[in-house]
C-alpha positions in Angstrom: -46.0 -0.7 -96.6 -45.5 3.0 -96.4 -43.6 3.0 -93.2 -41.8 0.2 -91.3 -44.8 -2.1 -91.5 -46.6 -3.0 -94.8 -50.1 -1.7 -94.9 -53.1 -2.1 -97.3 -54.2 1.0 -99.1 -57.8 1.8 -98.1 -58.2 4.6 -100.6 -59.8 7.9 -100.2 -63.4 8.2 -98.9 -66.1 9.6 -101.1 -68.9 12.1 -100.5 -71.7 10.8 -102.6 -73.1 7.7 -104.3 -70.5 7.8 -107.1 -67.8 9.8 -105.2 -67.3 13.5 -105.7 -64.5 12.9 -108.2 -66.1 10.9 -110.9 -68.8 8.4 -111.8 -68.5 4.8 -110.9 -68.2 3.9 -114.6 -65.4 6.4 -115.1 -63.6 5.0 -112.0 -64.1 1.4 -113.1 -62.6 2.1 -116.5 -59.6 3.9 -114.9 -59.0 0.9 -112.6 -59.2 -1.6 -115.5 -56.7 0.5 -117.5 -54.4 0.9 -114.6 -54.2 -2.8 -114.0 -53.6 -3.6 -117.6 -50.8 -1.0 -117.9 -49.2 -2.2 -114.6 -49.3 -5.8 -115.9 -47.4 -4.6 -119.0 -44.8 -2.9 -116.7 -44.4 -6.1 -114.7 -44.1 -8.3 -117.7 -41.1 -6.2 -118.9 -39.2 -6.3 -115.6 -35.8 -8.1 -115.5 -35.5 -10.9 -113.0 -33.3 -8.8 -110.6 -36.0 -6.1 -110.5 -38.5 -8.4 -109.0 -36.2 -8.8 -106.0 -35.5 -5.1 -105.7 -36.9 -3.1 -102.8 -40.1 -1.2 -103.2 -41.3 1.9 -101.3 -43.1 -0.5 -99.0 -40.9 -1.2 -96.0 -39.8 -4.9 -96.0 -41.4 -5.7 -99.4 -39.7 -6.3 -102.7 -41.4 -5.7 -106.0 -42.7 -9.2 -105.9 -44.4 -8.8 -102.5 -46.1 -5.7 -103.7 -47.4 -7.4 -106.8 -48.6 -10.4 -104.8 -50.4 -8.1 -102.4 -52.1 -6.3 -105.3 -53.7 -9.6 -106.4 -54.8 -10.8 -103.0 -58.4 -9.5 -103.4 -58.8 -11.3 -106.7 -57.7 -14.6 -105.2 -59.4 -14.5 -101.8 -63.1 -14.8 -100.9 -64.6 -12.9 -98.0 -64.6 -16.0 -95.8 -61.0 -16.7 -96.8 -60.0 -13.1 -96.0 -61.7 -13.4 -92.6 -59.8 -16.7 -92.0 -56.5 -15.0 -92.9 -57.3 -12.2 -90.5 -58.1 -14.6 -87.7 -54.8 -16.4 -88.2 -53.1 -13.0 -87.8 -54.8 -12.4 -84.5 -57.1 -9.7 -86.0 -54.1 -7.6 -87.1 -54.7 -6.4 -90.7 -51.2 -5.2 -91.3 -49.7 -8.5 -90.0 -52.1 -10.4 -92.2 -51.2 -8.5 -95.4 -47.5 -8.8 -94.6 -47.7 -12.6 -94.1 -49.8 -13.2 -97.2 -47.6 -11.0 -99.4 -44.5 -12.9 -98.5 -46.3 -16.3 -98.8 -47.8 -15.5 -102.1 -44.7 -13.9 -103.5 -42.8 -17.1 -102.8 -45.5 -19.3 -104.4 -46.3 -17.3 -107.6 -44.0 -16.8 -110.5 -43.5 -13.2 -111.9 -45.5 -14.1 -115.0 -48.4 -15.3 -112.9 -48.4 -12.1 -110.8 -48.5 -10.0 -114.0 -51.2 -12.2 -115.5 -53.4 -11.9 -112.3 -53.5 -8.1 -112.8 -54.3 -8.3 -116.5 -56.9 -11.1 -116.2 -58.7 -9.3 -113.3 -58.7 -5.8 -114.8 -62.4 -5.6 -114.4 -62.7 -7.3 -111.0 -64.9 -5.3 -108.7 -62.7 -5.8 -105.6 -61.9 -2.7 -103.5 -60.2 -2.3 -100.1 -62.6 -2.8 -97.1 -64.4 0.4 -96.1 -63.0 2.3 -99.0 -65.1 4.7 -101.2 -65.5 4.2 -105.0 -62.0 5.4 -105.7 -60.5 2.8 -103.2 -59.5 0.3 -105.9 -58.0 2.9 -108.0 -56.0 4.3 -105.1 -54.8 0.8 -104.2 -53.6 0.1 -107.7 -52.1 3.5 -108.5 -50.2 3.9 -105.2 -48.9 0.3 -105.2 -47.9 0.7 -108.8 -45.9 3.8 -107.8 -44.4 1.9 -104.9 -42.8 -0.3 -107.6 -42.0 2.1 -110.4 -40.7 5.0 -108.2 -38.4 2.7 -106.3 -37.1 1.2 -109.5 -36.6 4.6 -111.2 -39.0 3.4 -113.9 -40.2 6.2 -116.2 -44.0 5.3 -116.2 -46.3 8.3 -115.6 -49.8 7.8 -114.2 -52.3 9.5 -116.6 -53.4 12.9 -115.3 -57.1 12.0 -115.1 -56.4 9.1 -112.7 -54.1 11.3 -110.6 -56.8 14.0 -110.4 -59.4 11.5 -109.3 -57.2 10.5 -106.4 -55.8 13.8 -105.4 -59.3 15.4 -105.3 -60.6 12.5 -103.1 -57.9 12.4 -100.4 -59.4 13.1 -97.0 -58.0 13.7 -93.5 -58.8 10.1 -92.8 -56.4 9.0 -95.6 -53.6 11.2 -94.1 -54.3 9.8 -90.6 -54.3 6.2 -91.7 -51.0 6.5 -93.4 -49.4 8.7 -90.8 -48.8 11.5 -93.4 -47.8 14.5 -91.2 -48.0 17.4 -93.6 -48.7 20.1 -91.1 -47.3 23.5 -92.1 -46.7 22.4 -95.7 -48.5 23.4 -98.9 -48.0 20.8 -101.6 -48.0 22.2 -105.1 -47.7 20.1 -108.2 -45.3 21.1 -110.9 -47.1 19.3 -113.7 -50.7 20.1 -113.1 -52.8 22.8 -111.4 -53.2 21.3 -107.9 -52.3 22.2 -104.4 -53.0 20.9 -100.9 -52.6 22.4 -97.4 -51.2 25.7 -96.1 -47.7 26.8 -95.1 -44.3 26.4 -96.6 -44.5 25.4 -100.3 -43.2 22.0 -101.3 -43.1 21.2 -105.0 -43.0 18.0 -107.0 -44.7 16.2 -109.7 -48.3 15.1 -109.0 -47.6 11.4 -108.6 -44.8 12.0 -106.1 -47.1 14.3 -104.1 -49.8 11.6 -104.2 -47.2 9.2 -102.6 -46.6 11.8 -99.8 -50.3 11.9 -99.1 -50.3 8.2 -98.7 -47.4 8.3 -96.3 -44.6 7.2 -98.6 -40.9 8.1 -98.2 -39.5 9.3 -101.5 -36.1 8.9 -103.0 -33.9 11.9 -102.5 -34.1 14.7 -105.0 -37.7 14.3 -106.1 -39.1 17.3 -104.2 -38.0 20.9 -104.0 -38.8 23.7 -101.7 -40.1 27.2 -102.2 -38.3 30.5 -103.0 -37.2 30.8 -99.3 -35.2 27.6 -99.7 -37.4 25.5 -97.5 -36.3 22.0 -96.8 -38.3 18.8 -97.0 -38.9 17.4 -93.5 -36.6 14.3 -93.2 -39.6 12.1 -92.4 -40.8 12.6 -96.0 -37.7 11.4 -97.8 -35.7 8.2 -97.8 
């Protein structure tokens, strides 16, 4: 998904019963709102946009949308069976099911699945309370950022996710940010130490989840620092 092989989004870990970044009720409300808003975005896409590439390597917009609904449509035994068919390789399984389901489900069905399951309790395996929110926000950005869509994720949702990112998240997605200090232009947030790298908060969130961004979305510090080529398309 974020690199050459599509991957699920496990989401940040949490440090307490409700996560250090917000209550379970707050997070559940944010997840439901995010799904409804993304469904509205999907409903408004032109047919050609469904076949446009996303930020997930090898996935078009329709594969990302299909993957986002997999947890609503698959029971735990069904998930285990799919994983077995893929030889125990999670990334292989998600890639296969995304392509299969994108071919089987019409765009209007994919949008409806998000809207109708806004309150569904699914979250990625082994993820903390913010896992479902991370999954939906990041995959939504995989679509909208690649399309150049103007949607902005609300600040409260971004803060929940930015504050919950852990070293485990960075390792899972291969986000090598050593020597960089990420600084958001649009809210008071920074991460790491080293050469400053600026961008809006939702683009920086994508970096933390290992995404490659379109050119021109990030800028360096006063010394004219350059973005490492591994972080841009």
